[in-house]
N, CA, C and O of each residue as an XYZ file, in Angstrom:
344
protein
N      79.435     53.669     64.855
C      80.198     54.806     64.416
C      80.292     55.859     65.543
O      81.354     56.437     65.772
N      79.176     56.096     66.234
C      79.177     57.072     67.323
C      80.081     56.604     68.462
O      80.767     57.411     69.090
N      80.077     55.302     68.721
C      80.922     54.742     69.781
C      82.397     54.987     69.469
O      83.159     55.406     70.340
N      82.794     54.724     68.232
C      84.189     54.908     67.825
C      84.593     56.379     67.915
O      85.690     56.694     68.375
N      83.719     57.270     67.481
C      84.005     58.705     67.542
C      84.176     59.166     68.988
O      85.071     59.954     69.291
N      83.322     58.676     69.871
C      83.403     59.062     71.281
C      84.692     58.553     71.907
O      85.312     59.261     72.700
N      85.104     57.340     71.566
C      86.373     56.801     72.077
C      87.544     57.641     71.580
O      88.446     57.963     72.354
N      87.540     58.002     70.294
C      88.627     58.821     69.750
C      88.719     60.165     70.473
O      89.818     60.648     70.745
N      87.587     60.762     70.780
C      87.592     62.031     71.517
C      88.129     61.847     72.934
O      88.860     62.695     73.445
N      87.762     60.739     73.557
C      88.280     60.449     74.893
C      89.784     60.262     74.895
O      90.470     60.712     75.813
N      90.300     59.596     73.865
C      91.754     59.402     73.748
C      92.446     60.747     73.554
O      93.490     61.000     74.154
N      91.871     61.605     72.724
C      92.454     62.940     72.512
C      92.480     63.745     73.805
O      93.450     64.446     74.095
N      91.395     63.635     74.583
C      91.357     64.372     75.850
C      92.394     63.838     76.819
O      93.007     64.615     77.551
N      92.602     62.546     76.841
C      93.641     61.980     77.716
C      95.018     62.448     77.286
O      95.863     62.747     78.130
N      95.252     62.515     75.985
C      96.551     62.983     75.499
C      96.802     64.436     75.871
O      97.934     64.826     76.156
N      95.748     65.228     75.866
C      95.884     66.639     76.253
C      95.855     66.827     77.757
O      95.954     67.953     78.246
N      95.723     65.753     78.482
C      95.763     65.703     79.946
C      94.660     66.549     80.597
O      94.891     67.226     81.599
N      93.471     66.499     80.014
C      92.325     67.153     80.638
C      91.378     66.120     81.247
O      90.287     66.466     81.700
N      91.787     64.878     81.258
C      90.971     63.826     81.854
C      90.695     64.054     83.320
O      89.640     63.656     83.815
N      91.616     64.687     84.031
C      91.402     64.929     85.467
C      90.318     65.955     85.713
O      89.729     65.974     86.794
N      90.033     66.820     84.731
C      88.928     67.751     84.883
C      87.595     67.078     84.569
O      86.570     67.401     85.169
N      87.620     66.148     83.633
C      86.398     65.483     83.208
C      86.042     64.321     84.122
O      84.868     64.102     84.420
N      87.037     63.583     84.564
C      86.795     62.393     85.381
C      87.771     62.361     86.553
O      88.784     63.061     86.562
N      87.444     61.543     87.526
C      88.366     61.368     88.646
C      89.641     60.680     88.155
O      89.607     59.854     87.243
N      90.731     61.029     88.763
C      91.987     60.389     88.413
C      92.056     58.997     89.036
O      91.249     58.650     89.898
N      93.010     58.223     88.598
C      93.187     56.870     89.115
C      93.522     56.908     90.609
O      94.337     57.713     91.059
N      92.893     56.046     91.341
C      93.146     55.970     92.772
C      94.437     55.210     93.029
O      94.873     54.419     92.192
N      95.043     55.444     94.173
C      96.353     54.876     94.480
C      96.380     53.350     94.437
O      97.293     52.770     93.849
N      95.415     52.704     95.039
C      95.447     51.254     95.154
C      94.593     50.556     94.114
O      94.294     49.370     94.253
N      94.202     51.263     93.089
C      93.361     50.687     92.040
C      94.249     50.343     90.846
O      94.900     51.236     90.304
N      94.299     49.094     90.421
C      95.210     48.708     89.338
C      94.782     49.211     87.955
O      95.638     49.468     87.109
N      93.492     49.356     87.714
C      93.041     49.816     86.402
C      92.510     51.250     86.490
O      92.254     51.771     87.576
N      92.353     51.866     85.328
C      91.860     53.235     85.292
C      90.406     53.267     85.749
O      89.664     52.299     85.581
N      90.027     54.370     86.315
C      88.660     54.490     86.837
C      87.624     54.588     85.725
O      86.565     53.967     85.810
N      87.922     55.366     84.675
C      86.968     55.553     83.583
C      87.630     55.263     82.240
O      88.819     55.520     82.047
N      86.845     54.728     81.326
C      87.345     54.399     79.990
C      87.420     55.651     79.126
O      86.904     56.709     79.485
N      88.070     55.504     77.986
C      88.144     56.619     77.030
C      86.751     56.963     76.522
O      86.454     58.128     76.257
N      85.898     55.955     76.386
C      84.515     56.211     75.958
C      83.811     57.114     76.965
O      83.161     58.085     76.579
N      83.934     56.801     78.240
C      83.262     57.580     79.272
C      83.782     59.011     79.287
O      82.997     59.952     79.401
N      85.078     59.182     79.176
C      85.667     60.524     79.178
C      85.203     61.322     77.967
O      84.885     62.505     78.090
N      85.160     60.685     76.796
C      84.670     61.364     75.596
C      83.214     61.761     75.714
O      82.829     62.853     75.295
N      82.403     60.886     76.281
C      80.985     61.159     76.454
C      80.764     62.280     77.469
O      79.951     63.175     77.240
N      81.474     62.230     78.570
C      81.322     63.238     79.610
C      81.898     64.581     79.165
O      81.408     65.627     79.590
N      82.916     64.571     78.328
C      83.461     65.809     77.769
C      82.424     66.544     76.941
O      82.347     67.772     76.972
N      81.625     65.783     76.197
C      80.535     66.384     75.424
C      79.518     67.045     76.356
O      79.002     68.120     76.051
N      79.237     66.417     77.468
C      78.309     67.009     78.445
C      78.868     68.296     79.037
O      78.112     69.230     79.304
N      80.177     68.359     79.244
C      80.833     69.572     79.732
C      80.578     70.727     78.776
O      80.234     71.832     79.196
N      80.751     70.459     77.483
C      80.576     71.504     76.471
C      79.133     71.995     76.453
O      78.882     73.199     76.399
N      78.191     71.065     76.499
C      76.783     71.452     76.494
C      76.420     72.238     77.755
O      75.664     73.207     77.688
N      76.953     71.827     78.889
C      76.673     72.536     80.138
C      77.267     73.939     80.121
O      76.659     74.873     80.642
N      78.429     74.095     79.537
C      79.054     75.416     79.480
C      78.234     76.362     78.609
O      78.150     77.557     78.895
N      77.629     75.831     77.546
C      76.760     76.669     76.719
C      75.566     77.169     77.524
O      75.149     78.318     77.375
N      75.024     76.314     78.369
C      73.838     76.663     79.150
C      74.183     77.578     80.316
O      73.453     78.530     80.592
N      75.295     77.298     81.008
C      75.602     77.985     82.260
C      76.730     79.014     82.165
O      77.236     79.448     83.199
N      77.134     79.412     80.975
C      78.291     80.298     80.837
C      78.070     81.665     81.483
O      78.983     82.198     82.114
N      76.885     82.236     81.339
C      76.634     83.550     81.940
C      76.701     83.471     83.466
O      77.262     84.354     84.115
N      76.136     82.430     84.022
C      76.171     82.233     85.465
C      77.607     82.060     85.948
O      77.982     82.594     86.991
N      78.408     81.314     85.191
C      79.808     81.091     85.563
C      80.597     82.398     85.533
O      81.440     82.633     86.398
N      80.330     83.237     84.552
C      81.025     84.527     84.480
C      80.670     85.414     85.675
O      81.537     86.096     86.221
N      79.411     85.406     86.076
C      79.005     86.178     87.246
C      79.686     85.657     88.512
O      80.113     86.437     89.363
N      79.781     84.366     88.623
C      80.447     83.763     89.775
C      81.926     84.147     89.807
O      82.476     84.419     90.875
N      82.565     84.168     88.646
C      83.976     84.558     88.583
C      84.176     85.994     89.045
O      85.189     86.305     89.671
N      83.228     86.870     88.746
C      83.342     88.264     89.173
C      83.131     88.417     90.674
O      83.690     89.324     91.291
N      82.330     87.536     91.262
C      82.074     87.606     92.699
C      83.247     87.126     93.545
O      83.402     87.559     94.687
N      84.068     86.246     93.006
C      85.174     85.642     93.755
C      86.518     85.948     93.084
O      87.096     85.065     92.450
N      87.022     87.172     93.208
C      88.282     87.510     92.530
C      89.479     86.720     93.052
O      90.445     86.522     92.315
N      89.440     86.263     94.303
C      90.569     85.496     94.834
C      90.657     84.101     94.212
O      91.680     83.432     94.351
N      89.609     83.657     93.535
C      89.585     82.328     92.916
C      89.835     82.376     91.410
O      89.649     81.373     90.722
N      90.252     83.524     90.896
C      90.427     83.673     89.445
C      91.414     82.687     88.845
O      91.213     82.220     87.723
N      92.466     82.365     89.562
C      93.449     81.415     89.026
C      92.805     80.052     88.786
O      93.089     79.395     87.785
N      91.948     79.632     89.698
C      91.253     78.359     89.533
C      90.264     78.414     88.371
O      90.142     77.460     87.602
N      89.561     79.540     88.250
C      88.630     79.698     87.147
C      89.366     79.677     85.811
O      88.903     79.059     84.852
N      90.511     80.353     85.749
C      91.297     80.361     84.509
C      91.764     78.968     84.131
O      91.755     78.594     82.958
N      92.172     78.202     85.136
C      92.607     76.835     84.881
C      91.450     75.987     84.319
O      91.638     75.191     83.399
N      90.276     76.173     84.884
C      89.103     75.462     84.390
C      88.715     75.891     82.985
O      88.328     75.057     82.166
N      88.814     77.188     82.698
C      88.509     77.674     81.352
C      89.526     77.174     80.335
O      89.180     76.882     79.191
N      90.776     77.078     80.757
C      91.799     76.527     79.867
C      91.496     75.058     79.556
O      91.610     74.622     78.411
N      91.111     74.305     80.581
C      90.731     72.901     80.363
C      89.525     72.821     79.437
O      89.455     71.937     78.583
N      88.587     73.729     79.598
C      87.404     73.742     78.734
C      87.788     74.004     77.289
O      87.230     73.391     76.379
N      88.730     74.904     77.067
C      89.161     75.173     75.694
C      89.862     73.961     75.084
O      89.717     73.694     73.891
N      90.625     73.224     75.903
C      91.255     72.006     75.403
C      90.212     70.937     75.081
O      90.343     70.215     74.093
N      89.195     70.840     75.902
C      88.120     69.882     75.641
C      87.400     70.254     74.342
O      87.116     69.389     73.513
N      87.108     71.537     74.174
C      86.434     71.988     72.952
C      87.284     71.728     71.718
O      86.743     71.459     70.646
N      88.589     71.803     71.848
C      89.453     71.592     70.676
C      89.453     70.138     70.204
O      89.859     69.857     69.076
N      89.005     69.216     71.048
C      88.946     67.819     70.614
C      87.690     67.524     69.824
O      87.596     66.486     69.170
N      86.714     68.438     69.878
C      85.454     68.206     69.169
C      85.397     68.955     67.871
O      84.402     68.867     67.151
């Protein structure tokens, strides 16, 4: 049951196109995908848990680097999409 749930979450993340934040994208000369939907779903869960632990540190880092705010916003948007699949 847990395996099926994790695969479904991985499929949802791929549909929302946040797989590139969670996993490496497909390489040019590689015929198959680098990571399965199961792996993406499992690693997405780790992203959420890590954000709970390191959120204060991440906010401090964002304040230190104002020129990188666009990148931080993009990452936070991806995080919100990942959270919406769970």
